[in-house]
C-alpha positions in Angstrom: -22.0 45.6 -61.4 -20.3 43.2 -63.1 -20.2 40.7 -59.6 -23.9 41.0 -57.1 -21.9 39.1 -53.8 -18.8 37.6 -53.3 -17.3 36.5 -49.8 -15.9 39.2 -48.4 -12.4 39.0 -47.4 -11.3 37.5 -50.4 -8.5 39.0 -51.7 -7.9 37.8 -55.4 -11.7 38.0 -55.7 -12.0 42.0 -55.6 -8.2 41.6 -57.9 -10.4 40.1 -60.2 -12.9 42.5 -60.4 -10.7 45.3 -60.0 -9.2 43.5 -63.7 -12.2 43.0 -65.1 -13.4 46.6 -64.2 -10.5 47.9 -66.3 -11.0 45.9 -69.1 -14.3 47.8 -68.7 -12.7 50.7 -68.5 -14.5 51.7 -65.9 -12.3 53.1 -63.3 -13.8 54.3 -60.3 -15.1 50.9 -59.1 -11.2 49.7 -60.0 -10.1 51.7 -57.4 -12.2 50.8 -55.4 -11.5 47.2 -55.5 -7.6 47.8 -55.4 -8.4 50.0 -51.9 -10.7 47.1 -51.2 -6.9 44.7 -52.0 -4.9 46.3 -50.4 -7.4 46.6 -47.3 -7.2 43.5 -47.1 -3.2 42.6 -47.4 -3.1 45.2 -45.0 -4.8 43.3 -41.8 -2.9 41.5 -40.0 -5.7 38.7 -39.5 -5.2 37.7 -43.3 -2.0 36.9 -43.5 -2.4 34.4 -45.0 -4.0 34.9 -48.0 -1.1 37.5 -48.4 0.5 34.7 -49.2 -1.7 33.3 -52.1 -2.0 36.6 -52.7 1.3 36.6 -53.3 1.5 33.0 -55.5 -0.6 34.3 -57.3 -0.3 37.5 -58.6 2.5 39.3 -60.5 3.4 42.6 -58.8 3.7 43.8 -62.5 -0.2 43.3 -62.1 -0.8 44.4 -58.9 1.1 47.8 -59.8 -0.7 48.1 -63.3 -3.9 48.6 -61.3 -2.3 50.9 -58.9 -1.2 53.1 -60.9 -4.1 53.5 -63.8 
């Protein structure tokens, strides 16, 4: 495991974890973390994260992880 604890609603942290796990070749954890990212981005209470995420994360990077 790369990280033991992160803030439970920190969507960018989960995205970065997914990228790190992809680099390490752990596709199960890539999928797990990307699913958390998608869930958080779909949560209406987390709208501010959607704005930050869309500004900071290139869409092609997200698409690559989703399509892994």
